[in-house]
C-alpha positions as CSV (number, residue, x, y, z in Angstrom):
1,M,-205.5,18.9,-66.1
2,M,-208.3,20.8,-64.5
3,R,-211.3,21.3,-66.8
4,L,-213.8,24.1,-66.7
5,P,-217.5,23.5,-67.3
6,G,-218.2,22.8,-71.0
7,I,-214.6,22.2,-72.0
8,A,-213.7,18.9,-73.5
9,P,-210.6,17.4,-75.4
10,I,-210.9,16.8,-79.1
11,E,-208.7,15.1,-81.8
12,M,-206.6,17.4,-84.0
13,G,-208.5,16.0,-86.9
14,D,-211.7,17.6,-85.5
15,W,-210.1,21.0,-85.0
16,L,-211.0,22.7,-88.3
17,I,-214.5,22.5,-89.7
18,R,-215.9,23.3,-93.1
19,D,-219.7,23.6,-93.3
20,E,-222.4,24.5,-95.8
21,V,-221.8,28.3,-95.5
22,Y,-218.1,28.1,-96.3
23,A,-218.3,30.1,-99.5
24,P,-220.2,33.1,-98.2
25,Q,-218.3,33.2,-94.9
26,M,-215.0,33.1,-96.8
27,A,-216.1,35.8,-99.2
28,L,-217.1,38.1,-96.3
29,A,-213.8,37.4,-94.5
30,D,-211.8,38.2,-97.7
31,E,-213.8,41.5,-98.1
32,L,-213.2,42.5,-94.5
33,I,-209.5,41.7,-94.7
34,A,-209.2,43.8,-97.9
35,T,-211.3,46.8,-96.8
36,R,-211.2,46.8,-93.0
37,R,-207.8,45.2,-92.2
38,A,-207.1,47.5,-89.2
39,D,-210.4,46.5,-87.6
40,V,-210.0,42.7,-88.0
41,A,-206.2,42.1,-87.7
42,Q,-203.6,42.9,-85.1
43,L,-200.3,41.4,-86.3
44,D,-197.4,43.1,-84.6
45,G,-194.9,40.7,-83.0
46,I,-196.7,37.4,-83.9
47,E,-194.8,36.5,-87.1
48,A,-193.2,33.3,-85.7
49,Q,-196.5,32.1,-84.1
50,A,-198.4,32.8,-87.2
51,E,-195.9,30.9,-89.4
52,E,-196.3,27.9,-87.1
53,L,-200.1,28.2,-87.2
54,L,-200.1,28.4,-91.0
55,A,-198.0,25.2,-91.3
56,L,-200.5,23.5,-88.9
57,V,-203.5,24.7,-91.0
58,L,-201.9,23.6,-94.2
59,A,-201.3,20.1,-92.8
60,R,-205.0,19.9,-91.8
61,L,-206.7,21.0,-95.0
62,G,-209.0,18.3,-96.1
63,A,-210.7,17.3,-99.3
64,G,-211.7,20.1,-101.7
65,Y,-208.5,22.0,-101.3
66,E,-205.9,22.0,-104.1
67,I,-202.5,22.6,-102.6
68,G,-199.9,23.8,-105.2
69,T,-196.5,25.3,-105.1
70,G,-196.9,28.6,-103.4
71,S,-200.7,28.7,-103.4
72,V,-203.8,26.9,-102.4
73,R,-207.1,26.8,-104.3
74,R,-210.0,26.8,-101.8
75,P,-213.1,24.7,-102.2
76,D,-215.0,27.8,-103.3
77,G,-212.5,28.2,-106.2
78,V,-210.6,31.2,-104.8
79,K,-206.8,31.0,-105.1
80,V,-204.8,32.0,-102.0
81,E,-201.1,32.8,-102.3
82,L,-199.1,31.4,-99.4
83,T,-196.5,34.3,-99.5
84,G,-196.7,38.0,-99.8
85,D,-198.9,38.6,-96.8
86,H,-198.8,38.0,-93.1
87,P,-199.0,34.2,-92.4
88,A,-201.9,34.8,-89.9
89,I,-203.9,36.5,-92.7
90,V,-203.1,33.6,-95.1
91,A,-204.2,31.0,-92.5
92,R,-207.5,32.9,-92.0
93,R,-208.1,33.1,-95.7
94,L,-208.0,29.3,-96.0
95,V,-210.5,28.3,-93.3
96,Q,-213.7,29.6,-91.6
97,E,-212.1,29.9,-88.2
98,D,-210.8,33.2,-86.7
99,F,-207.5,33.0,-84.9
100,L,-206.3,34.7,-81.7
101,F,-202.8,34.2,-80.3
102,H,-202.1,34.1,-76.6
103,D,-198.6,34.5,-75.1
104,T,-198.4,32.1,-72.2
105,R,-194.7,32.6,-71.3
106,G,-195.2,35.2,-68.6
107,A,-196.9,35.2,-65.2
108,A,-200.0,36.7,-66.7
109,H,-201.1,35.3,-70.1
110,H,-202.1,37.9,-72.6
111,L,-203.7,38.3,-76.0
112,C,-200.8,39.2,-78.3
113,G,-202.6,39.4,-81.7
114,G,-204.7,37.7,-84.3
115,V,-207.3,37.9,-87.1
116,M,-210.9,38.3,-86.0
117,C,-213.2,38.8,-88.9
118,F,-216.4,37.9,-87.0
119,P,-216.2,39.5,-83.6
120,A,-219.2,39.0,-81.3
121,S,-219.7,42.5,-79.8
122,W,-216.1,43.3,-79.0
123,S,-213.1,44.9,-80.7
124,L,-209.7,43.2,-81.3
125,S,-207.8,46.4,-81.3
126,E,-209.2,47.3,-77.9
127,K,-208.3,43.9,-76.4
128,V,-204.9,43.1,-77.8
129,G,-202.1,43.3,-75.2
130,R,-204.4,42.6,-72.3
131,D,-204.2,39.7,-69.8
132,L,-207.0,37.2,-69.6
133,L,-208.9,39.2,-67.0
134,R,-208.8,42.5,-68.8
135,V,-209.6,40.9,-72.1
136,H,-213.0,39.9,-70.7
137,D,-214.0,43.4,-69.5
138,P,-216.9,44.1,-69.0
139,V,-218.1,40.5,-68.5
140,D,-219.2,40.5,-64.8
141,E,-218.9,36.7,-64.4
142,Y,-215.3,36.7,-65.5
143,D,-213.6,37.6,-62.2
144,A,-210.0,37.2,-61.0
145,N,-210.8,33.7,-59.7
146,L,-212.1,32.5,-63.1
147,A,-209.2,34.2,-64.9
148,A,-206.8,32.2,-62.7
149,R,-208.6,29.0,-63.5
150,V,-208.5,29.7,-67.2
151,Q,-204.8,30.5,-67.0
152,R,-204.1,27.2,-65.3
153,L,-206.1,25.6,-68.1
154,F,-204.0,27.3,-70.7
155,D,-200.8,26.1,-68.9
156,G,-202.0,22.5,-69.2
157,I,-202.7,22.4,-72.9
158,K,-200.4,20.0,-74.7
159,P,-199.5,20.1,-78.5
160,D,-201.8,17.8,-80.5
161,R,-204.3,17.7,-77.7
162,P,-206.7,20.6,-78.3
163,L,-209.6,21.6,-76.2
164,M,-213.1,22.7,-77.3
165,R,-216.0,24.5,-75.9
166,A,-219.1,26.3,-77.2
167,N,-220.5,29.7,-76.5
168,W,-223.8,31.3,-77.6
169,N,-225.7,34.5,-77.4
170,L,-228.8,36.1,-79.0
171,Y,-228.8,38.9,-81.6
172,R,-231.3,41.0,-83.5
173,D,-229.6,40.5,-86.8
174,A,-227.5,37.8,-88.6
175,D,-224.4,40.0,-89.2
176,L,-221.2,38.1,-88.7
177,F,-219.1,41.2,-88.4
178,H,-220.4,42.6,-85.1
179,P,-217.7,44.8,-83.5
180,R,-218.5,46.9,-80.4
181,T,-216.3,48.9,-78.0
182,E,-216.6,48.3,-74.3
183,A,-218.1,51.8,-73.8
184,A,-220.9,51.1,-76.3
185,R,-224.2,49.6,-75.1
186,R,-225.5,46.5,-76.8
187,D,-229.2,46.5,-77.8
188,K,-230.5,43.1,-76.8
189,G,-234.2,43.8,-77.5
190,N,-236.2,41.5,-79.8
191,P,-233.5,39.0,-80.7
192,R,-234.2,36.9,-83.8
193,F,-231.0,34.9,-84.2
194,M,-228.8,32.6,-82.1
195,R,-225.0,33.1,-82.6
196,V,-222.9,30.1,-81.6
197,E,-219.1,30.0,-81.4
198,R,-217.2,26.7,-81.5
199,Q,-214.0,27.7,-79.6
200,C,-210.9,25.6,-79.7
201,L,-207.6,26.0,-77.8
202,V,-204.5,24.6,-79.6
203,R,-200.9,24.7,-78.3
204,L,-198.2,25.6,-80.9
205,P,-195.3,23.2,-80.1
206,K,-192.4,25.5,-81.2
207,T,-193.4,28.9,-80.0
208,G,-195.5,27.6,-77.1
209,A,-198.3,30.1,-77.9
210,V,-201.9,29.0,-77.5
211,V,-204.2,29.7,-80.5
212,F,-207.8,30.4,-79.7
213,S,-209.8,29.5,-82.8
214,I,-213.4,30.5,-83.3
215,H,-215.9,28.9,-85.8
216,T,-219.1,31.0,-85.9
217,Y,-222.6,29.8,-86.7
218,V,-225.7,32.1,-86.9
219,V,-229.1,30.4,-86.8
220,P,-232.6,32.0,-87.0
221,L,-234.5,31.4,-83.7
222,A,-237.5,30.4,-85.9
223,A,-235.5,27.5,-87.2
224,L,-234.9,26.0,-83.8
225,S,-237.1,23.1,-82.5
226,A,-239.7,23.8,-79.9
227,H,-237.5,21.9,-77.4
228,A,-234.5,24.1,-78.2
229,R,-236.5,27.3,-78.0
230,A,-237.9,26.3,-74.6
231,A,-234.4,26.2,-73.2
232,L,-233.7,29.8,-74.2
233,P,-234.4,32.9,-72.0
234,Q,-238.1,33.7,-71.6
235,P,-238.2,36.8,-73.8
236,V,-237.5,34.8,-77.0
237,R,-239.7,31.7,-76.3
238,G,-242.9,33.1,-78.0
């Protein structure tokens, strides 16, 4: 399989991560799902894929979860019912990762839905239904050549053999919920935080969909070592 820079295989056991900010991140995700569901979830036509994802997530929950009949008690004490809501929502309410579903059956793969509580300057409702090239508008570096390479990468993903990469950017604030339309300009002045996304690609064996999971970290630039700060763009080195 061809690999793009920064992408590496991982074990399924390393797919989902629970870190020290699990409780506040999950509380925020629950609040967004309850109060801004239309902004964070696009669920039409992905029931089968979501059911498959939920089963995969349940099989990968580690220590700290209490799995009962019809419900799961999270490590933060919150009880999540396994039925009564869309399975993609249930899966998102169990773990810190956001989940995006990609249909890879056609000639051009496209984003067909998902739950994105922590968008990094984009809008799920604006992107859903688009192919890989249009999803990344207006990113200049993401041209037709790169889109074709990524599509070939998606084609090569095997079940139980996920891939992982990391992406980072700089922000003025630590907000996790950072939606932005393509038409809106992003203010990049005086950044004080680094936002890192741990992105994984997982093939669902039954539906064949590829799930793009995103685990988000936000770190104050002041907390970085001098060596790490020196590697950042000049305006934030000071």
